[in-house]
C-alpha positions as CSV (number, residue, x, y, z in Angstrom):
1,M,17.1,16.0,-4.8
2,T,13.9,14.1,-4.8
3,V,11.6,15.1,-2.1
4,T,8.3,12.7,-1.7
5,R,5.7,13.1,1.2
6,F,3.0,11.3,3.0
7,A,0.0,13.6,4.2
8,P,-2.5,11.6,6.6
9,S,-5.2,13.6,8.1
10,P,-5.2,12.8,12.1
11,T,-9.0,11.9,12.2
12,G,-8.4,8.6,12.5
13,R,-5.6,5.3,12.3
14,L,-4.0,4.5,9.3
15,H,-5.8,1.9,7.1
16,V,-4.0,-0.4,4.4
17,G,-4.2,2.3,1.6
18,N,-2.6,4.9,3.8
19,I,0.0,2.3,4.6
20,R,0.6,1.7,0.9
21,T,0.6,5.2,-0.3
22,A,3.5,5.9,2.7
23,L,5.5,3.0,1.9
24,H,5.4,4.0,-1.9
25,N,6.4,7.4,-1.3
26,W,9.1,6.0,1.2
27,M,10.3,3.7,-1.3
28,L,10.7,6.7,-4.4
29,A,12.8,8.3,-2.4
30,K,15.0,6.1,-0.9
31,K,15.5,4.6,-4.3
32,A,16.5,8.4,-5.4
33,G,18.8,8.9,-1.9
34,G,16.0,11.5,-1.2
35,R,14.0,12.7,1.6
36,F,10.5,11.4,2.8
37,L,8.7,13.8,4.7
38,L,5.7,13.1,7.1
39,R,3.0,15.8,6.9
40,I,0.3,16.2,9.6
41,D,-2.9,17.7,7.5
42,D,-4.1,18.8,10.9
43,T,-6.2,21.9,9.4
44,D,-9.7,20.4,10.4
45,A,-9.4,21.3,14.2
46,E,-12.9,19.9,15.0
47,R,-11.8,16.5,13.9
48,S,-8.2,16.2,14.4
49,R,-6.9,14.3,17.5
50,E,-3.4,14.2,18.8
51,E,-3.8,10.9,19.7
52,Y,-4.0,9.8,16.2
53,V,-0.9,12.0,15.2
54,E,0.9,9.6,17.9
55,A,-0.6,6.8,16.4
56,I,0.4,7.6,13.0
57,R,4.0,7.9,14.1
58,A,3.8,4.6,15.9
59,D,2.3,2.7,12.9
60,L,5.0,3.9,10.7
61,A,7.7,2.9,12.9
62,W,6.5,-0.5,13.4
63,L,6.5,-0.8,9.8
64,G,9.9,0.7,9.9
65,I,9.3,3.8,7.4
66,E,11.2,6.6,9.0
67,P,10.6,10.0,7.5
68,D,13.4,12.4,7.6
69,G,11.7,15.4,8.4
70,E,7.6,16.2,9.8
71,E,5.5,19.1,9.3
72,R,2.4,20.3,10.7
73,Q,-0.3,22.3,8.9
74,S,-1.7,23.4,12.0
75,Q,1.5,25.8,12.6
76,R,1.4,27.0,9.2
77,L,-1.8,28.8,9.1
78,T,-0.2,32.3,8.8
79,R,1.5,30.8,5.5
80,Y,-1.8,29.7,3.9
81,Q,-3.2,33.2,5.1
82,D,-0.3,34.9,2.8
83,A,-0.8,33.0,0.0
84,F,-4.2,33.4,0.1
85,E,-4.0,37.2,-0.1
86,V,-0.9,37.1,-3.1
87,L,-4.2,34.8,-5.1
88,L,-6.7,37.5,-3.8
89,A,-4.6,40.5,-4.9
90,A,-3.9,38.8,-8.5
91,G,-7.6,37.8,-8.8
92,R,-7.2,34.0,-8.6
93,V,-9.7,33.5,-5.7
94,Y,-13.0,35.1,-4.9
95,S,-15.7,35.1,-2.4
96,C,-19.1,33.0,-2.5
97,Y,-21.9,33.0,-0.8
98,E,-24.3,30.2,-2.3
99,T,-25.6,27.7,1.0
100,A,-25.0,24.0,0.6
101,Q,-28.7,23.5,-0.5
102,E,-28.6,26.1,-2.8
103,L,-25.7,24.1,-4.4
104,D,-27.3,20.8,-4.0
105,V,-30.0,22.3,-6.0
106,K,-27.9,23.6,-8.8
107,R,-26.2,20.2,-9.0
108,K,-29.2,18.4,-9.5
109,I,-30.4,20.8,-12.2
110,L,-27.3,20.3,-14.6
111,L,-27.8,16.4,-13.9
112,S,-31.2,16.2,-14.9
113,R,-30.3,18.0,-18.1
114,G,-27.7,15.7,-18.5
115,L,-24.6,18.0,-18.3
116,P,-21.5,17.9,-15.8
117,P,-22.5,19.6,-12.4
118,I,-20.0,22.2,-12.7
119,Y,-20.0,25.2,-10.4
120,D,-21.5,28.2,-12.8
121,R,-19.2,30.9,-11.3
122,G,-22.7,32.5,-10.3
123,A,-20.5,34.6,-7.2
124,L,-18.5,36.4,-9.9
125,K,-21.7,38.2,-11.1
126,L,-22.2,39.6,-7.8
127,T,-21.8,43.6,-7.4
128,D,-19.7,44.9,-4.2
129,A,-23.4,45.8,-3.2
130,D,-24.6,42.5,-3.5
131,R,-21.8,40.9,-1.5
132,A,-22.1,43.8,1.4
133,E,-25.7,42.9,1.5
134,K,-25.1,39.6,2.0
135,E,-22.5,39.9,4.8
136,A,-25.4,42.5,6.3
137,E,-27.7,39.5,6.4
138,G,-24.8,37.8,8.2
139,I,-23.5,35.2,5.9
140,Q,-20.0,34.5,5.5
141,P,-18.4,33.9,2.4
142,H,-16.7,30.8,1.5
143,W,-13.6,31.0,-1.0
144,R,-13.3,29.4,-4.7
145,F,-10.0,29.3,-6.5
146,K,-10.9,30.8,-10.0
147,L,-9.2,28.4,-12.9
148,D,-7.7,29.6,-15.9
149,H,-10.2,28.3,-18.7
150,D,-7.9,29.6,-21.5
151,E,-5.1,27.2,-20.1
152,P,-5.4,23.6,-20.7
153,I,-3.8,21.4,-17.7
154,E,-1.5,18.8,-19.1
155,W,1.3,16.5,-17.2
156,E,3.0,13.4,-17.6
157,D,1.9,11.1,-15.2
158,G,4.1,8.7,-14.1
159,V,1.6,5.8,-13.5
160,R,-1.1,7.0,-16.2
161,G,0.9,8.8,-18.7
162,A,-0.1,12.0,-20.6
163,Q,-3.1,13.8,-18.8
164,K,-4.8,16.5,-20.4
165,F,-7.7,18.5,-18.4
166,D,-9.9,21.1,-19.9
167,A,-10.1,23.4,-17.4
168,A,-13.7,24.6,-18.2
169,Q,-15.1,21.5,-17.6
170,L,-13.7,21.2,-14.2
171,S,-15.7,23.3,-11.0
172,D,-13.5,26.2,-9.3
173,P,-12.4,24.5,-6.1
174,V,-13.6,25.5,-2.7
175,I,-10.0,26.4,-1.0
176,R,-11.6,27.9,2.5
177,R,-14.8,27.7,4.1
178,A,-17.2,30.4,5.7
179,D,-15.5,29.7,9.1
180,G,-12.0,30.4,8.1
181,S,-10.6,26.9,7.9
182,W,-8.8,25.6,4.8
183,L,-9.8,22.9,2.8
184,Y,-7.2,20.5,1.5
185,M,-6.3,21.8,-1.9
186,L,-4.5,25.4,-1.2
187,P,-2.5,24.2,1.8
188,S,-1.1,21.4,0.1
189,A,-0.1,23.3,-2.6
190,V,1.8,25.5,-0.4
191,D,3.4,22.8,1.6
192,D,4.8,21.4,-1.3
193,I,6.2,24.2,-2.9
194,D,7.8,25.4,0.7
195,M,9.1,22.1,1.5
196,G,10.4,21.2,-1.8
197,V,8.6,18.2,-3.0
198,T,9.9,17.0,-5.9
199,D,7.6,14.2,-6.5
200,V,3.6,13.2,-5.3
201,L,2.6,10.0,-5.5
202,R,-0.9,9.3,-4.4
203,G,-3.9,7.5,-5.1
204,E,-6.0,7.9,-8.5
205,D,-9.0,9.7,-6.9
206,H,-6.7,12.7,-6.9
207,V,-6.4,13.0,-10.5
208,S,-8.9,15.9,-10.8
209,N,-7.3,17.6,-7.5
210,T,-4.0,17.4,-9.3
211,A,-5.5,19.3,-12.4
212,T,-6.6,21.9,-10.2
213,Q,-3.4,22.4,-8.3
214,I,-1.1,22.5,-11.2
215,Q,-2.9,25.9,-11.9
216,M,-2.4,26.7,-8.3
217,F,1.5,26.1,-8.6
218,T,1.5,27.8,-11.7
219,A,-0.6,31.0,-9.7
220,L,1.5,30.9,-7.0
221,Y,4.7,30.9,-8.7
222,A,3.8,33.9,-10.9
223,A,2.4,36.2,-7.9
224,Q,5.1,35.1,-5.4
225,Y,8.4,34.6,-7.5
226,A,7.2,36.7,-10.5
227,A,9.1,33.7,-12.7
228,E,8.4,30.1,-14.1
229,K,9.3,27.3,-11.7
230,P,9.0,23.4,-11.8
231,I,6.0,21.7,-10.4
232,P,6.1,18.4,-9.1
233,N,5.8,15.4,-10.8
234,F,2.6,13.4,-10.2
235,A,1.8,9.9,-10.5
236,H,-1.5,8.1,-9.3
237,E,-1.4,4.6,-8.5
238,A,-4.6,2.3,-8.8
239,L,-6.8,2.2,-5.5
240,L,-6.8,-1.3,-3.5
241,V,-9.8,-3.3,-3.8
242,G,-10.8,-6.6,-1.7
243,R,-10.3,-10.2,-3.1
244,E,-13.6,-10.2,-4.6
245,G,-12.7,-7.7,-6.7
246,K,-15.0,-4.9,-5.4
247,L,-14.1,-1.9,-3.2
248,S,-14.4,-3.0,0.2
249,K,-15.0,-1.1,3.4
250,R,-13.3,-3.4,5.5
251,L,-10.1,-2.2,3.6
252,G,-10.9,1.2,5.4
253,S,-10.4,-0.1,8.6
254,L,-7.7,-2.4,8.2
255,G,-4.8,-1.1,9.9
256,C,-1.7,-1.9,11.8
257,D,-3.2,-3.0,15.2
258,A,-5.4,-5.6,13.3
259,F,-2.2,-6.9,11.4
260,R,-0.6,-7.0,14.6
261,E,-3.2,-8.9,16.2
262,K,-3.4,-11.5,13.6
263,G,0.7,-12.0,14.0
264,I,1.3,-10.7,10.9
265,E,5.0,-9.4,10.8
266,P,5.5,-5.9,9.6
267,Q,8.0,-6.6,6.9
268,A,5.4,-9.2,5.4
269,L,3.3,-6.1,5.0
270,I,6.0,-4.4,3.4
271,A,6.7,-7.0,0.9
272,L,3.1,-7.4,0.1
273,L,2.5,-3.7,-0.9
274,A,5.6,-2.7,-2.1
275,R,4.7,-4.3,-5.6
276,L,1.0,-5.1,-5.2
277,G,-0.6,-3.1,-8.6
278,T,2.6,-3.7,-10.5
279,S,3.8,-6.1,-13.2
280,Q,6.5,-7.4,-10.4
281,A,5.9,-10.7,-8.5
282,V,4.7,-10.4,-5.0
283,E,7.3,-12.6,-3.3
284,P,8.6,-13.1,0.5
285,I,11.4,-10.7,0.5
286,A,12.9,-10.0,3.7
287,D,15.6,-7.4,2.6
288,R,13.3,-4.1,2.0
289,Q,16.4,-3.0,0.2
290,V,15.5,-5.2,-2.7
291,L,12.4,-4.1,-2.7
292,V,13.8,-0.2,-3.0
293,D,16.2,-1.2,-5.6
294,T,13.4,-2.7,-7.8
295,F,11.0,-0.1,-7.3
296,D,9.8,1.5,-10.5
297,L,6.7,3.5,-11.3
298,S,6.8,2.0,-14.9
299,T,5.6,-1.5,-13.7
300,F,2.3,-0.1,-12.0
301,G,-0.9,-0.8,-13.6
302,R,-4.0,1.1,-14.3
303,A,-6.3,-1.9,-12.8
304,P,-7.1,-2.1,-9.6
305,A,-4.7,-3.5,-7.0
306,K,-6.6,-6.3,-5.2
307,F,-5.3,-7.0,-1.3
308,D,-5.8,-10.9,-0.4
309,D,-5.3,-11.4,3.3
310,A,-4.6,-15.3,2.3
311,E,-1.3,-14.1,0.1
312,L,-0.8,-11.5,3.4
313,E,-0.9,-14.8,5.6
314,R,1.4,-17.0,2.9
315,I,4.2,-14.2,2.7
316,N,4.3,-13.6,6.3
317,T,4.7,-17.7,6.9
318,A,7.5,-17.8,4.4
319,L,9.2,-14.9,6.1
320,V,9.0,-16.4,9.5
321,H,10.5,-19.6,7.9
322,Q,13.3,-17.3,6.8
323,M,13.9,-15.8,10.1
324,E,17.4,-16.6,12.1
325,F,17.6,-17.0,15.7
326,A,19.2,-14.1,16.3
327,E,16.5,-11.9,14.8
328,V,14.0,-13.6,17.0
329,Q,15.6,-14.3,20.1
330,H,14.4,-11.5,22.3
331,R,10.6,-12.4,21.3
332,L,10.6,-16.5,22.2
333,P,10.0,-18.2,25.2
334,A,12.4,-18.4,28.1
335,G,14.6,-21.5,27.9
336,M,14.1,-21.8,24.1
337,D,17.6,-21.9,22.5
338,E,18.4,-22.1,18.8
339,A,18.2,-25.8,18.5
340,G,14.5,-25.3,19.7
341,W,14.1,-22.2,17.1
342,H,15.2,-24.6,14.1
343,A,13.1,-27.3,15.4
344,V,9.4,-25.5,15.7
345,R,10.0,-22.8,13.2
346,P,8.8,-24.7,9.6
347,N,5.5,-25.3,11.6
348,L,5.0,-21.4,12.8
349,T,2.5,-19.1,10.5
350,T,3.0,-16.5,12.8
351,L,5.6,-16.1,15.5
352,D,2.6,-15.7,18.0
353,E,2.5,-19.6,17.6
354,V,6.0,-20.5,19.1
355,S,4.8,-20.7,22.6
356,E,2.4,-23.5,21.7
357,W,4.7,-25.2,19.8
358,W,7.4,-24.8,22.6
359,R,4.8,-26.8,25.0
360,L,5.6,-29.9,23.2
361,V,9.2,-29.6,24.9
362,T,8.3,-28.2,28.2
363,G,4.9,-30.1,28.8
364,P,2.4,-30.5,29.8
365,I,1.5,-32.4,26.6
366,D,-2.4,-33.5,25.9
367,Q,-2.9,-37.2,26.6
368,V,-4.0,-39.7,23.7
369,E,-6.1,-42.7,24.4
370,F,-4.2,-46.0,22.6
371,S,-5.3,-49.1,21.7
372,G,-4.2,-52.4,23.3
373,D,-1.5,-53.0,20.8
374,D,-0.5,-49.6,21.1
375,H,0.0,-49.8,24.7
376,A,2.4,-52.8,24.4
377,Y,4.5,-51.4,21.5
378,L,5.0,-47.8,23.5
379,A,6.0,-49.8,26.7
380,Q,8.5,-51.6,24.3
381,A,9.7,-47.8,23.2
382,A,10.3,-47.1,26.9
383,Q,12.5,-49.7,27.2
384,L,14.4,-49.6,23.9
385,L,14.9,-46.1,24.1
386,S,18.4,-45.0,24.2
387,W,20.6,-42.0,23.8
388,G,22.8,-40.9,21.4
389,D,23.3,-38.4,18.8
390,D,20.3,-39.1,16.9
391,P,18.0,-41.1,19.6
392,W,14.8,-40.6,17.2
393,H,16.6,-42.6,14.3
394,G,17.9,-45.1,16.9
395,L,14.7,-45.6,18.6
396,T,12.6,-46.1,15.5
397,T,15.1,-48.2,13.8
398,A,15.0,-50.5,16.8
399,L,11.3,-50.8,17.2
400,K,11.3,-51.6,13.3
401,E,13.3,-54.7,13.8
402,V,11.5,-55.9,16.9
403,T,8.1,-55.1,16.0
404,G,8.2,-55.4,12.1
405,R,6.3,-52.0,11.8
406,K,6.9,-49.7,9.6
407,G,5.2,-46.6,8.2
408,K,2.5,-44.8,9.9
409,A,1.8,-47.9,12.6
410,L,5.9,-47.2,13.7
411,F,6.0,-43.7,13.6
412,L,2.4,-42.5,14.7
413,P,2.2,-43.9,18.3
414,L,5.5,-42.7,19.1
415,R,4.8,-39.1,18.2
416,Q,1.3,-39.0,20.1
417,A,3.0,-40.4,23.1
418,L,5.9,-37.8,22.9
419,T,3.9,-34.9,21.5
420,G,0.2,-35.5,22.0
421,M,-0.2,-34.6,18.4
422,D,-0.6,-36.3,15.0
423,H,1.9,-33.6,13.4
424,G,4.2,-31.2,14.3
425,P,7.9,-30.9,14.3
426,D,10.8,-33.2,13.0
427,M,11.0,-35.7,15.9
428,K,14.7,-35.9,15.0
429,E,15.1,-32.4,16.2
430,L,12.4,-32.3,19.0
431,L,13.4,-35.6,20.6
432,P,16.9,-34.5,21.8
433,L,15.1,-31.0,23.4
434,I,12.4,-33.2,25.5
435,G,15.5,-35.1,26.8
436,E,15.7,-38.8,27.9
437,A,14.1,-38.8,31.0
438,E,11.2,-36.7,30.1
439,A,10.8,-38.9,26.8
440,R,11.0,-42.2,28.7
441,A,8.2,-40.9,31.1
442,R,6.1,-40.0,28.2
443,L,6.2,-43.2,26.8
444,E,5.7,-45.0,29.9
445,H,2.3,-42.9,30.7
446,A,1.0,-43.3,27.4
447,A,1.7,-47.1,27.9
448,H,-0.8,-47.4,30.7
449,Y,-2.9,-44.4,29.9
């Protein structure tokens, strides 16, 4: 069974890049009839907040992305310790005592010589006496995973194709801090093994992490299971950039709250992000099963995916125009029926605007100042108004015959008198909703305003 996961750290709110990653993992699992897991990476006790955990759950629920299970890394610390000890016994982790400043000096020296800033494994040269002396001085070690330099790292990436890394060109990653807390790399690999994750889909900024984690998978399997087991399938999608083509800090803070405040429907965000960065057309598709069925990693491109607010708003507007009354009834103003919804729907860009358009029916409306000719014309309109199946066409036909007006001169003063606006819903649909008595009163008032 295909099993994917979304693993946010609860140190802040989800942003649009996180949402895209969660969505694609959910779609990948659902298309295969598999499971999508939410894993809260909360090993950073100092920065993690329970309020962010709740916000992550709430945002996913708003988007309709429902996990099939949830895990908390903070509840699995014993498991990470066990894996650490297994790797330590196998000689795959080692203690290091350099300070951050010392490591920074080493990096700068290498860069000044035109060399890659790879950790030199200086800690491996320490004797037991050296390590004892460091710890006697109160220096606690941090720990690195020892990469196998004799084993090339290769995988077939679901987006990037064949990948190959020389382990000797990578730094041994730090997996544990001096205070005993865990960094991302080892707990993530342990979780993927224990939770049966078969497919890891994440941003291209994790490519080098994948290279080192592949060796972690191999080392853990060898030490714990004494057998070779399959590692997950990996795929790395291009990161999001802004419309201007550059990485945008704004995208790092653009989350569900911001979209809700702008009146963006969750399905609009889903429709955009589902295909953003692929060769498939981004369309206002309301049926997410269609998006799931057409999800295909082979369509993902290597170029950065451009997030455009205007495109999101276009999709949102198109989806609002597709919404049926039954879908939105609970979100409409009191008294607004299906006829009212159909009348104002074509003028909406967001559902939040519906109350303002419905005010054209319920009033009060803005008053427009008219010329003397229009005053007389509107007085005639109040007299000629009669009610039937189509009062708007009945009125305009009668006025055209009596006054000889046509086009803008015929229609605009009527719209302005009846709605206080130069544009808006189709008057054929709107006038019956206003009602005969109210419509006549508005025409008479405008004729004397």
